[in-house]
C-alpha positions in Angstrom: -68.1 85.4 -225.5 -68.4 83.4 -222.3 -71.1 84.4 -219.8 -71.1 83.1 -216.3 -74.2 83.1 -214.2 -74.1 82.7 -210.4 -77.0 81.2 -208.6 -77.5 81.2 -204.8 -79.9 79.1 -202.8 -81.1 80.2 -199.5 -80.6 77.5 -196.9 -83.0 77.1 -194.0 -81.5 78.0 -190.6 -79.6 75.2 -188.9 -81.5 73.4 -186.2 -80.0 73.1 -182.7 -78.6 69.6 -181.9 -81.0 67.4 -180.0 -79.4 65.1 -177.4 -79.5 61.5 -178.7 -80.7 62.4 -182.2 -78.7 62.7 -185.3 -79.0 66.1 -186.9 -79.3 65.6 -190.7 -77.6 68.1 -192.8 -74.4 69.1 -194.3 -72.1 70.8 -193.6 -72.8 70.3 -189.9 -74.1 67.6 -187.6 -74.1 66.8 -183.9 -74.8 63.8 -181.8 -74.8 63.4 -178.0 -74.2 60.0 -176.4 -73.9 60.0 -172.6 -70.9 62.0 -171.7 -69.7 62.2 -175.3 -70.5 64.7 -177.9 -69.5 64.3 -181.6 -69.6 67.3 -184.0 -68.9 67.6 -187.7 -68.4 70.9 -189.4 -67.6 71.0 -193.1 -66.6 67.3 -193.0 -64.1 67.6 -190.1 -65.3 65.8 -187.0 -64.3 65.7 -183.3 -65.4 64.0 -180.2 -65.5 65.8 -176.9 -66.3 64.6 -173.4 -64.0 62.6 -171.0 -61.3 63.1 -173.8 -61.0 65.2 -176.9 -60.5 63.2 -180.1 -60.0 64.5 -183.6 -61.7 62.1 -186.0 -60.2 63.9 -189.0 -61.6 65.2 -192.3 -63.9 63.8 -194.9 -66.3 62.4 -192.2 -69.9 62.0 -193.1 -72.4 63.2 -190.5 -73.7 59.7 -189.8 -72.4 58.8 -186.3 -73.7 56.0 -184.1 -72.7 55.2 -180.6 -72.9 51.6 -179.3 -75.4 51.1 -176.5 -72.8 51.4 -173.6 -71.1 54.4 -175.3 -67.7 52.7 -175.4 -67.4 53.2 -179.2 -68.6 55.4 -182.0 -68.8 54.3 -185.7 -68.8 56.7 -188.6 -68.2 56.8 -192.4 -65.1 58.5 -193.6 -63.4 58.9 -197.0 -59.7 58.2 -196.5 -57.6 57.6 -199.7 -60.8 57.6 -201.7 -63.9 59.8 -202.2 -66.0 56.8 -201.2 -66.5 56.3 -197.5 -65.5 53.3 -195.4 -66.6 52.7 -191.9 -64.4 53.3 -188.9 -64.8 52.5 -185.2 -63.2 54.6 -182.5 -63.0 53.0 -179.0 -63.8 55.3 -176.1 -62.3 56.9 -174.1 -58.9 55.9 -175.6 -59.5 56.9 -179.2 -58.1 53.7 -180.8 -59.3 53.7 -184.4 -60.2 50.5 -186.3 -61.2 50.4 -190.0 -64.2 48.1 -190.3 -64.6 48.1 -194.1 -62.4 48.6 -197.1 -64.6 47.7 -200.0 -65.1 49.2 -203.5 -68.1 51.5 -203.3 -69.3 53.5 -200.3 -70.5 52.2 -196.9 -72.6 54.5 -194.7 -75.6 54.8 -192.4 -74.3 52.6 -189.6 -76.5 51.5 -186.6 -75.6 49.2 -183.7 -77.8 46.2 -182.7 -79.5 46.7 -179.3 -76.9 44.5 -177.6 -74.0 46.3 -179.3 -72.6 43.0 -180.7 -73.4 43.7 -184.4 -73.4 46.7 -186.7 -75.8 47.2 -189.7 -74.9 49.5 -192.5 -75.6 50.1 -196.2 -73.1 49.5 -198.9 -73.1 49.5 -202.7 -70.5 46.7 -202.9 -72.5 44.8 -205.5 -73.7 47.8 -207.4 -77.0 47.9 -205.6 -77.3 49.6 -202.2 -78.0 46.8 -199.7 -78.1 46.3 -196.0 -75.2 44.4 -194.4 -74.7 43.2 -190.9 -71.2 42.8 -189.3 -70.6 40.6 -186.2 -68.2 42.9 -184.3 -66.6 40.0 -182.4 -65.6 37.9 -185.5 -65.6 40.6 -188.3 -68.0 38.4 -190.3 -70.3 40.3 -192.6 -73.6 39.1 -194.1 -75.7 40.8 -196.8 -79.4 40.9 -195.5 -81.2 42.9 -198.2 -81.3 42.6 -202.0 -79.5 39.3 -201.8 -79.1 37.8 -205.3 -80.4 40.9 -207.1 -77.0 42.3 -208.2 -77.2 40.3 -211.4 -80.8 41.3 -212.2 -80.3 45.0 -212.7 -82.5 46.4 -215.4 -82.3 49.6 -217.4 -84.8 52.1 -216.2 -85.0 51.1 -212.6 -84.0 48.6 -209.9 -84.9 45.0 -210.2 -88.1 43.5 -208.9 -87.9 42.9 -205.2 -85.3 45.6 -204.6 -85.5 47.1 -201.1 -84.5 50.8 -201.3 -82.0 52.2 -198.7 -82.8 55.0 -196.4 -83.9 58.2 -198.1 -82.7 60.9 -195.6 -82.5 59.5 -192.1 -80.4 57.0 -190.3 -81.9 53.6 -189.6 -82.8 52.3 -186.1 -82.5 48.7 -184.9 -84.9 47.1 -182.5 -86.4 43.7 -181.8 -88.3 43.8 -185.2 -85.1 44.5 -187.2 -83.6 47.5 -188.9 -86.2 50.2 -189.7 -86.0 53.4 -191.7 -87.8 55.5 -194.3 -87.0 54.9 -198.0 -88.3 56.7 -201.0 -91.2 54.2 -201.0 -92.1 54.8 -197.3 -91.4 52.9 -194.1 -89.2 49.8 -194.3 -88.2 47.2 -191.8 -85.6 44.6 -192.7 -85.7 41.5 -190.5 -82.2 40.7 -189.4 -81.4 37.0 -188.6 
């Protein structure tokens, strides 16, 4: 005899979007950047403002606008359950795939001058911070460098810098800052 049990979990009420702040939570998220508003509901995202742009399905709610609001970057799973990063130019809506690696890339954040993009990826098997120069496409790993071959059973290798726990990082003059499972972290970016 097969017995099926159903469990339900009460979810807290959704918070109203706050302009300029990412609203954590799935299935919905919202971010306002100048005249632009990006919304995700059940993984389908759209931009509204001077133009209406459908970003498609399988979009993670981790949007970031560049400082002058001429582009938005977000992780999206296309042809794979693992997300790659995409940039959409504004207001035209031209889409550029920034990454196409094994593993997932997520939690993007622009540098204060908008010339570089930091993000997390598990390309080497350990979630690490990478920085992309948007003018050249060059990418540099800036955290957990050299640790991919030092993985140990039972936990990460010594010196491992954990990725963000539940929030998106910020980038200021000190570097990329966020909260990990071990507390506040700032990674200095060359």
